[in-house]
Backbone as numpy.savetxt, mean C-alpha at the origin, in Angstrom:
# Nx Ny Nz CAx CAy CAz Cx Cy Cz
8.41 -10.94 23.65 9.19 -11.05 22.42 8.73 -10.01 21.40
9.67 -9.31 20.81 9.37 -8.27 19.82 9.23 -8.87 18.43
8.15 -8.48 17.73 7.97 -8.81 16.33 8.53 -7.66 15.51
9.40 -7.96 14.56 10.04 -6.92 13.75 9.49 -6.96 12.32
8.94 -5.84 11.89 8.44 -5.70 10.52 9.47 -4.94 9.69
9.83 -5.49 8.54 10.74 -4.81 7.63 9.97 -4.24 6.45
10.31 -3.01 6.07 9.61 -2.33 4.99 10.56 -1.88 3.90
10.34 -2.36 2.66 11.05 -1.84 1.49 10.42 -0.51 1.11
11.23 0.54 1.01 10.73 1.91 0.95 11.28 2.65 -0.27
10.44 3.29 -1.08 10.95 4.12 -2.17 11.79 5.28 -1.62
12.91 5.56 -2.25 13.87 6.51 -1.69 13.30 7.91 -1.49
12.39 8.35 -2.34 11.86 9.71 -2.27 10.57 9.81 -1.47
10.19 8.73 -0.80 8.95 8.72 -0.01 9.21 9.33 1.36
8.37 10.29 1.74 8.50 10.92 3.06 7.29 10.69 3.96
6.31 9.93 3.48 5.07 9.73 4.22 5.00 8.38 4.93
5.45 7.31 4.26 5.14 5.98 4.79 5.82 5.69 6.12
7.03 6.19 6.33 7.72 5.87 7.59 7.01 6.47 8.80
6.76 7.79 8.84 6.06 8.33 10.01 4.64 7.80 10.15
3.97 7.56 9.02 2.60 7.05 9.10 2.57 5.63 9.63
3.48 4.79 9.15 3.55 3.41 9.65 3.82 3.40 11.15
4.72 4.27 11.61 5.01 4.35 13.03 3.76 4.75 13.83
2.98 5.68 13.28 1.74 6.09 13.97 0.74 4.94 14.03
0.60 4.21 12.94 -0.36 3.11 12.91 0.01 2.05 13.95
1.31 1.82 14.13 1.77 0.76 15.03 2.05 1.24 16.45
1.77 2.51 16.73 2.13 3.09 18.02 1.49 2.36 19.20
0.32 1.77 18.99 -0.36 1.08 20.07 0.03 -0.37 20.25
1.03 -0.82 19.50 1.49 -2.21 19.57 2.94 -2.21 20.07
3.15 -2.18 21.38 4.51 -2.05 21.92 5.41 -3.24 21.62
4.83 -4.37 21.28 5.64 -5.55 20.98 5.95 -5.70 19.50
5.61 -4.66 18.71 5.90 -4.68 17.27 6.80 -3.49 16.94
7.96 -3.75 16.32 8.82 -2.67 15.85 8.85 -2.70 14.33
9.22 -1.55 13.74 9.22 -1.47 12.28 10.54 -0.86 11.82
11.07 -1.41 10.71 12.40 -1.07 10.23 12.35 -0.88 8.72
13.11 0.08 8.20 12.97 0.51 6.81 14.28 0.40 6.05
14.19 0.02 4.78 15.34 -0.04 3.89 14.93 0.57 2.56
15.72 1.53 2.06 15.34 2.27 0.86 16.06 1.78 -0.39
15.42 1.96 -1.52 16.07 1.83 -2.82 15.51 2.94 -3.70
16.22 3.27 -4.78 15.92 4.50 -5.51 14.64 4.42 -6.33
13.67 5.27 -6.00 12.45 5.50 -6.79 12.19 7.00 -6.73
12.18 7.67 -7.87 11.98 9.12 -7.89 10.82 9.58 -8.75
10.33 8.71 -9.64 9.23 9.11 -10.52 8.39 7.89 -10.87
7.12 8.17 -11.19 6.20 7.10 -11.56 5.68 7.35 -12.96
5.91 6.39 -13.86 5.44 6.48 -15.24 5.43 5.10 -15.86
5.04 5.03 -17.11 4.98 3.76 -17.82 6.17 3.54 -18.74
7.06 4.51 -18.84 8.23 4.36 -19.72 9.25 3.43 -19.07
10.20 2.99 -19.87 11.18 2.01 -19.40 12.01 2.54 -18.24
12.40 3.82 -18.31 13.24 4.38 -17.25 12.53 4.35 -15.90
11.24 4.68 -15.91 10.48 4.66 -14.66 10.28 3.24 -14.16
9.93 2.34 -15.05 9.66 0.97 -14.62 10.93 0.22 -14.22
12.08 0.63 -14.78 13.34 -0.02 -14.41 13.69 0.21 -12.94
13.09 1.22 -12.33 13.32 1.46 -10.90 12.89 0.27 -10.04
11.97 -0.54 -10.59 11.42 -1.66 -9.83 12.05 -2.99 -10.24
13.25 -2.91 -10.85 14.04 -4.10 -11.09 14.29 -4.81 -9.75
14.25 -6.12 -9.75 14.34 -6.85 -8.49 15.71 -6.72 -7.81
16.75 -6.38 -8.56 18.09 -6.39 -7.95 18.25 -5.36 -6.83
17.93 -4.07 -7.02 18.02 -3.14 -5.89 17.01 -3.46 -4.79
15.86 -3.99 -5.15 14.86 -4.34 -4.15 15.37 -5.50 -3.28
16.01 -6.46 -3.92 16.53 -7.60 -3.16 17.74 -7.19 -2.31
18.52 -6.24 -2.81 19.64 -5.74 -2.00 19.12 -5.05 -0.74
18.05 -4.26 -0.90 17.44 -3.61 0.26 16.82 -4.63 1.20
16.23 -5.69 0.63 15.65 -6.76 1.45 16.74 -7.47 2.24
17.91 -7.66 1.63 19.01 -8.30 2.33 19.47 -7.50 3.53
19.46 -6.18 3.43 19.83 -5.33 4.56 18.81 -5.47 5.70
17.55 -5.58 5.35 16.52 -5.81 6.37 16.72 -7.17 7.04
17.06 -8.16 6.25 17.28 -9.49 6.81 18.40 -9.48 7.84
19.40 -8.58 7.68 20.47 -8.47 8.67 19.92 -8.08 10.04
18.79 -7.39 10.06 18.16 -6.98 11.32 17.24 -8.06 11.88
17.25 -9.21 11.25 16.45 -10.36 11.70 14.96 -10.00 11.84
14.45 -9.31 10.79 13.02 -9.00 10.77 12.24 -10.28 10.52
10.97 -10.26 10.94 10.11 -11.44 10.81 9.35 -11.47 9.49
9.26 -10.34 8.82 8.62 -10.26 7.51 9.22 -9.07 6.78
9.32 -9.17 5.47 9.77 -8.06 4.62 8.62 -7.70 3.69
8.16 -6.46 3.80 7.00 -5.99 3.03 7.41 -4.90 2.05
6.95 -5.03 0.82 7.14 -3.97 -0.18 6.07 -2.94 0.04
6.48 -1.78 0.58 5.55 -0.71 0.92 5.45 0.25 -0.26
4.99 -0.29 -1.38 4.83 0.48 -2.60 3.76 -0.14 -3.48
3.35 0.58 -4.51 2.15 0.19 -5.26 2.42 -0.11 -6.73
3.68 -0.42 -7.09 4.01 -0.64 -8.50 3.22 -1.77 -9.14
2.78 -2.75 -8.36 1.97 -3.84 -8.93 0.64 -3.33 -9.44
0.24 -2.14 -9.04 -1.00 -1.57 -9.55 -0.97 -1.41 -11.05
0.19 -1.01 -11.60 0.29 -0.85 -13.06 1.17 -1.92 -13.71
2.04 -2.56 -12.95 2.87 -3.63 -13.52 2.19 -4.99 -13.45
1.12 -5.10 -12.65 0.41 -6.36 -12.50 0.79 -7.07 -11.21
-0.17 -7.79 -10.62 0.07 -8.44 -9.33 1.14 -9.52 -9.41
1.35 -10.09 -10.60 2.40 -11.10 -10.72 3.78 -10.53 -10.41
3.97 -9.24 -10.64 5.27 -8.63 -10.31 5.53 -8.70 -8.81
4.49 -8.48 -8.01 4.64 -8.60 -6.56 4.76 -10.05 -6.11
4.04 -10.93 -6.79 4.15 -12.36 -6.43 5.57 -12.86 -6.69
6.15 -12.45 -7.81 7.54 -12.84 -8.11 8.51 -12.25 -7.09
8.29 -10.98 -6.73 9.16 -10.34 -5.76 9.12 -11.07 -4.42
7.92 -11.40 -3.96 7.80 -12.12 -2.69 8.54 -13.45 -2.74
8.39 -14.17 -3.84 9.07 -15.46 -3.97 10.58 -15.28 -3.92
11.09 -14.24 -4.57 12.54 -14.01 -4.59 13.05 -13.54 -3.23
12.26 -12.73 -2.52 12.67 -12.31 -1.18 12.80 -13.52 -0.26
11.79 -14.39 -0.30 11.84 -15.60 0.52 13.03 -16.47 0.13
13.23 -16.62 -1.17 14.32 -17.47 -1.67 15.70 -16.96 -1.24
15.89 -15.63 -1.30 17.23 -15.07 -1.06 17.49 -14.74 0.40
16.44 -14.50 1.19 16.64 -14.09 2.59 16.14 -15.12 3.60
15.22 -15.99 3.18 14.60 -16.91 4.11 13.57 -16.27 5.01
13.19 -15.02 4.70 12.22 -14.27 5.51 10.89 -14.22 4.78
9.79 -14.30 5.52 8.46 -14.15 4.93 8.36 -12.82 4.20
7.47 -12.76 3.21 7.35 -11.55 2.41 5.88 -11.22 2.14
5.60 -9.93 2.01 4.26 -9.47 1.65 4.40 -8.14 0.93
3.29 -7.63 0.37 3.32 -6.33 -0.31 2.00 -5.60 -0.06
2.05 -4.30 -0.28 0.87 -3.47 -0.10 -0.28 -3.89 -1.02
0.04 -4.12 -2.30 -1.01 -4.40 -3.28 -1.57 -5.82 -3.10
-0.72 -6.80 -2.82 -1.24 -8.14 -2.56 -2.13 -8.15 -1.32
-1.74 -7.41 -0.30 -2.58 -7.32 0.91 -3.91 -6.65 0.59
-3.87 -5.62 -0.26 -5.11 -4.95 -0.67 -6.07 -5.94 -1.32
-5.57 -6.72 -2.28 -6.46 -7.64 -2.98 -6.93 -8.78 -2.09
-6.12 -9.19 -1.14 -6.59 -10.16 -0.15 -7.79 -9.59 0.61
-7.70 -8.34 1.00 -8.80 -7.69 1.73 -10.04 -7.53 0.85
-9.85 -7.06 -0.38 -11.00 -6.87 -1.26 -11.74 -8.19 -1.48
-10.99 -9.26 -1.70 -11.63 -10.56 -1.94 -12.30 -11.09 -0.68
-11.63 -10.95 0.44 -12.21 -11.45 1.68 -13.48 -10.69 2.05
-13.50 -9.41 1.76 -14.64 -8.57 2.12 -15.70 -8.51 1.02
-15.46 -9.14 -0.13 -16.42 -9.14 -1.22 -16.61 -7.78 -1.86
-15.53 -7.00 -1.94 -15.59 -5.64 -2.49 -15.05 -5.66 -3.92
-15.96 -5.74 -4.88 -15.57 -5.89 -6.28 -15.73 -4.60 -7.09
-16.33 -3.57 -6.48 -16.53 -2.27 -7.15 -15.85 -1.21 -6.31
-14.83 -0.56 -6.85 -14.06 0.37 -6.03 -14.01 1.76 -6.65
-13.82 2.73 -5.78 -13.40 4.05 -6.19 -11.89 4.12 -6.04
-11.21 4.76 -6.97 -9.75 4.76 -7.00 -9.22 6.19 -6.91
-8.35 6.44 -5.94 -7.74 7.76 -5.74 -6.23 7.60 -5.77
-5.55 8.33 -6.66 -4.09 8.27 -6.75 -3.53 9.65 -7.09
-2.20 9.81 -6.97 -1.58 11.05 -7.44 -1.09 10.96 -8.88
-1.30 9.84 -9.57 -0.55 9.50 -10.77 -1.07 10.19 -12.04
-0.32 10.02 -13.11 -0.70 10.56 -14.41 -1.83 9.72 -15.02
-2.46 10.26 -16.04 -3.63 9.59 -16.63 -3.30 8.22 -17.20
-2.14 8.10 -17.86 -1.81 6.80 -18.45 -1.54 5.75 -17.38
-0.89 6.15 -16.29 -0.68 5.21 -15.18 -2.01 4.83 -14.55
-2.89 5.83 -14.39 -4.20 5.54 -13.81 -4.97 4.55 -14.68
-4.93 4.72 -15.98 -5.62 3.79 -16.89 -5.04 2.38 -16.79
-3.72 2.29 -16.63 -3.09 0.98 -16.49 -3.52 0.31 -15.19
-3.68 1.09 -14.13 -4.14 0.55 -12.85 -5.57 0.04 -12.98
-6.43 0.85 -13.59 -7.83 0.43 -13.78 -7.89 -0.89 -14.56
-7.08 -0.98 -15.62 -7.06 -2.22 -16.41 -6.52 -3.39 -15.59
-5.49 -3.14 -14.79 -4.93 -4.19 -13.95 -5.91 -4.67 -12.91
-6.64 -3.75 -12.30 -7.68 -4.13 -11.34 -8.74 -4.99 -12.02
-9.11 -4.60 -13.23 -10.14 -5.35 -13.95 -9.70 -6.78 -14.22
-8.43 -6.96 -14.54 -7.92 -8.32 -14.77 -8.01 -9.18 -13.51
-8.02 -8.54 -12.37 -8.13 -9.26 -11.10 -9.59 -9.32 -10.60
-10.53 -8.92 -11.46 -11.95 -9.02 -11.11 -12.49 -7.86 -10.31
-11.77 -6.74 -10.28 -12.20 -5.56 -9.52 -12.49 -4.42 -10.50
-13.71 -3.91 -10.47 -14.15 -2.84 -11.37 -13.99 -1.48 -10.70
-13.40 -0.53 -11.41 -13.28 0.83 -10.91 -14.50 1.62 -11.38
-15.36 2.00 -10.45 -16.60 2.69 -10.81 -16.44 4.21 -10.79
-15.38 4.67 -10.16 -15.12 6.10 -10.09 -13.64 6.30 -9.78
-13.04 7.37 -10.31 -11.62 7.59 -10.03 -11.29 9.08 -10.03
-10.24 9.39 -9.28 -9.65 10.72 -9.30 -8.14 10.56 -9.23
-7.40 11.38 -9.99 -5.94 11.34 -9.95 -5.41 12.75 -10.14
-4.21 13.00 -9.66 -3.65 14.35 -9.66 -2.82 14.66 -10.90
-2.41 13.64 -11.66 -1.60 13.89 -12.84 -0.14 14.19 -12.55
0.37 13.69 -11.44 1.75 13.94 -11.03 2.66 12.77 -11.40
3.93 13.09 -11.67 4.92 12.05 -11.99 6.03 11.97 -10.93
6.43 13.11 -10.40 7.52 13.17 -9.43 7.06 12.59 -8.10
7.73 11.52 -7.67 7.28 10.80 -6.47 7.31 11.68 -5.23
8.32 12.53 -5.08 8.40 13.39 -3.91 7.17 14.30 -3.81
6.67 14.75 -4.96 5.56 15.71 -4.96 4.26 15.12 -4.42
4.13 13.80 -4.45 2.89 13.18 -3.97 2.63 13.54 -2.51
3.70 13.63 -1.73 3.56 13.91 -0.30 3.11 15.34 -0.04
3.22 16.21 -1.05 2.88 17.61 -0.87 1.43 17.92 -1.20
0.66 16.91 -1.65 -0.77 17.11 -1.88 -1.43 17.34 -0.52
-2.24 18.37 -0.41 -2.80 18.75 0.89 -3.84 17.74 1.37
-4.04 17.70 2.66 -5.07 16.81 3.21 -6.46 17.23 2.74
-6.67 18.53 2.56 -7.98 18.99 2.06 -8.21 18.47 0.64
-7.18 18.50 -0.19 -7.29 18.00 -1.56 -7.55 16.49 -1.55
-6.80 15.77 -0.71 -7.00 14.32 -0.60 -8.43 14.00 -0.17
-8.91 14.68 0.85 -10.27 14.44 1.32 -11.29 14.72 0.22
-11.07 15.78 -0.55 -11.98 16.10 -1.64 -12.02 15.03 -2.71
-10.87 14.46 -3.05 -10.82 13.38 -4.04 -11.58 12.15 -3.53
-11.38 11.82 -2.26 -12.06 10.66 -1.68 -13.57 10.89 -1.63
-13.97 12.09 -1.25 -15.40 12.41 -1.21 -16.02 12.34 -2.60
-15.27 12.75 -3.62 -15.80 12.74 -4.99 -16.08 11.31 -5.46
-15.16 10.37 -5.21 -15.40 9.00 -5.68 -16.45 8.31 -4.82
-16.60 8.74 -3.57 -17.62 8.15 -2.70 -19.02 8.41 -3.23
-19.19 9.50 -3.98 -20.52 9.85 -4.49 -21.09 8.78 -5.40
-20.24 7.94 -6.01 -20.71 6.87 -6.89 -20.94 5.56 -6.17
-20.88 5.60 -4.84 -21.23 4.47 -3.96 -20.49 3.17 -4.32
-19.18 3.20 -4.34 -18.44 1.96 -4.53 -18.53 1.08 -3.30
-18.13 -0.18 -3.45 -18.07 -1.06 -2.28 -16.97 -0.61 -1.33
-15.91 -0.03 -1.87 -14.80 0.47 -1.08 -14.04 1.50 -1.90
-13.27 2.32 -1.23 -12.40 3.29 -1.89 -10.96 2.87 -1.66
-10.17 2.83 -2.73 -8.75 2.48 -2.65 -7.94 3.75 -2.88
-7.13 4.11 -1.89 -6.16 5.20 -2.04 -4.83 4.53 -2.34
-4.44 4.51 -3.60 -3.31 3.70 -4.06 -2.06 4.56 -4.21
-1.30 4.66 -3.14 -0.01 5.35 -3.14 0.49 5.34 -1.71
1.76 4.99 -1.51 2.29 5.01 -0.14 3.04 6.30 0.17
2.91 7.31 -0.71 3.46 8.63 -0.41 2.35 9.68 -0.41
1.14 9.23 -0.17 -0.07 10.06 -0.02 -0.44 10.05 1.46
-0.66 11.20 2.06 -0.91 11.29 3.50 -2.39 11.12 3.83
-2.97 10.02 3.34 -4.41 9.81 3.53 -4.76 9.00 4.77
-3.86 8.15 5.23 -4.20 7.22 6.32 -4.78 7.91 7.55
-4.23 9.04 8.01 -4.81 9.68 9.20 -6.21 10.25 8.99
-6.63 10.38 7.73 -7.97 10.93 7.42 -9.04 9.84 7.37
-8.63 8.58 7.30 -9.54 7.50 6.94 -10.67 7.32 7.95
-10.37 7.27 9.22 -11.40 6.97 10.22 -12.53 8.00 10.16
-12.17 9.28 10.08 -13.20 10.33 10.02 -13.98 10.25 8.71
-13.30 10.05 7.60 -13.99 9.98 6.31 -14.90 8.76 6.22
-14.47 7.62 6.75 -15.33 6.44 6.76 -16.60 6.72 7.55
-16.47 7.38 8.66 -17.65 7.69 9.49 -18.60 8.63 8.78
-18.07 9.61 8.06 -18.92 10.59 7.38 -19.52 10.04 6.09
-18.73 9.25 5.35 -19.14 8.80 4.02 -19.78 7.42 4.03
-19.61 6.68 5.12 -20.13 5.32 5.26 -19.69 4.41 4.13
-18.38 4.42 3.88 -17.79 3.52 2.89 -16.39 3.15 3.38
-15.97 1.89 3.25 -14.61 1.51 3.66 -13.58 2.19 2.76
-12.47 2.61 3.37 -11.39 3.26 2.64 -10.11 2.50 2.93
-9.48 1.98 1.88 -8.27 1.18 2.03 -7.05 1.98 1.56
-6.34 2.53 2.50 -5.12 3.28 2.22 -3.95 2.33 2.04
-3.03 2.63 1.13 -1.97 1.70 0.78 -0.97 1.45 1.92
-0.68 2.46 2.72 0.21 2.23 3.86 -0.47 1.31 4.86
-1.77 1.53 5.07 -2.53 0.69 6.00 -2.61 -0.76 5.51
-2.80 -0.94 4.20 -2.86 -2.33 3.71 -1.51 -3.02 3.85
-0.42 -2.26 3.70 0.91 -2.85 3.92 1.04 -3.35 5.34
0.64 -2.52 6.30 0.72 -2.92 7.71 -0.17 -4.12 7.98
-1.39 -4.11 7.44 -2.31 -5.23 7.64 -1.68 -6.52 7.11
-1.11 -6.47 5.92 -0.50 -7.66 5.33 0.71 -8.14 6.11
1.51 -7.20 6.61 2.68 -7.58 7.39 2.28 -8.24 8.70
1.30 -7.65 9.38 0.82 -8.25 10.63 0.23 -9.63 10.38
-0.53 -9.75 9.30 -1.11 -11.05 8.96 -0.03 -12.10 8.75
1.04 -11.70 8.08 2.11 -12.65 7.76 2.80 -13.19 9.00
2.82 -12.40 10.08 3.52 -12.83 11.30 2.55 -13.25 12.41
1.24 -13.32 12.07 0.27 -13.85 13.02 -0.16 -12.90 14.11
0.01 -11.58 13.89 -0.47 -10.58 14.84 -1.86 -10.13 14.41
-2.80 -10.10 15.32 -4.18 -9.72 15.02 -4.23 -8.26 14.58
-4.64 -7.96 13.34 -4.72 -6.57 12.89 -5.69 -5.72 13.70
-6.65 -6.35 14.37 -7.62 -5.60 15.17 -6.97 -4.87 16.33
-5.73 -5.19 16.64 -5.01 -4.44 17.67 -4.72 -3.01 17.24
-4.79 -2.75 15.93 -4.62 -1.39 15.40 -5.97 -0.69 15.43
-6.03 0.48 16.02 -7.28 1.25 16.06 -7.04 2.66 15.54
-8.11 3.26 15.00 -8.05 4.64 14.57 -7.60 4.86 13.14
-7.41 3.78 12.37 -6.94 3.92 11.00 -7.80 3.18 9.99
-9.06 2.97 10.33 -9.99 2.44 9.34 -10.52 1.06 9.63
-11.61 0.75 8.94 -12.32 -0.51 9.13 -11.52 -1.73 8.72
-10.57 -1.54 7.82 -9.85 -2.71 7.32 -9.14 -3.46 8.43
-8.73 -2.76 9.50 -8.03 -3.44 10.58 -8.95 -4.33 11.42
-10.27 -4.14 11.26 -11.21 -5.04 11.93 -11.42 -6.32 11.16
-10.84 -6.41 9.96 -10.98 -7.60 9.12 -9.95 -8.63 9.57
-10.44 -9.76 10.07 -9.54 -10.81 10.54 -8.77 -11.41 9.37
-7.63 -11.95 9.67 -6.81 -12.57 8.65 -7.45 -13.89 8.24
-7.62 -14.10 6.93 -8.18 -15.35 6.44 -7.21 -16.48 6.70
-7.74 -17.61 7.18 -6.90 -18.78 7.47 -6.84 -19.70 6.25
């Protein structure tokens, strides 16, 4: 029997689909399906935040439900600056309107941080300074302290995918120097996931990439052991809390 994962996808994202497929390549009984809604820029102004209105997200979720997926996951990080309650509300509405289980990248991240006892993190994002500050404050409200951070100062969502792997690795290495409990790469249009296994081995610190946390949360929601995923970081060795 095939398990079908549904992913809500920002329209300008070019990284999460191929990366998710790579992460799941070793699980022949799991398929993944994507539905887009318009997201083109990340900021704190009303126009940027209106992109995450529940109506287009629920419309995209409804299209996934037509494919009889077993879970619908928001493969984006807006709860980082809007607050985790925004994702909790979205999950409740997805379940209410589609009857399908729901999860998100950021909720899965915080489940992992709490389960692993990782309360001090390094934060790596492509975002602008004001968005980064809002994320740091939001993490603090959830009991997670940011001990080190790096951000690129970008607003255009498409541009996040064009940050080089060398640049990404340098940002991760920089925050690792402050010895956090874990490093969070918060963006699903950042091509960091394929770098994680090597960087974890060299830096000896767990690295939680947002695309990987989405997959972990989706697998957890449908009862598939995340440890079946290999080569994309220590987080997949973390069993799902019962």
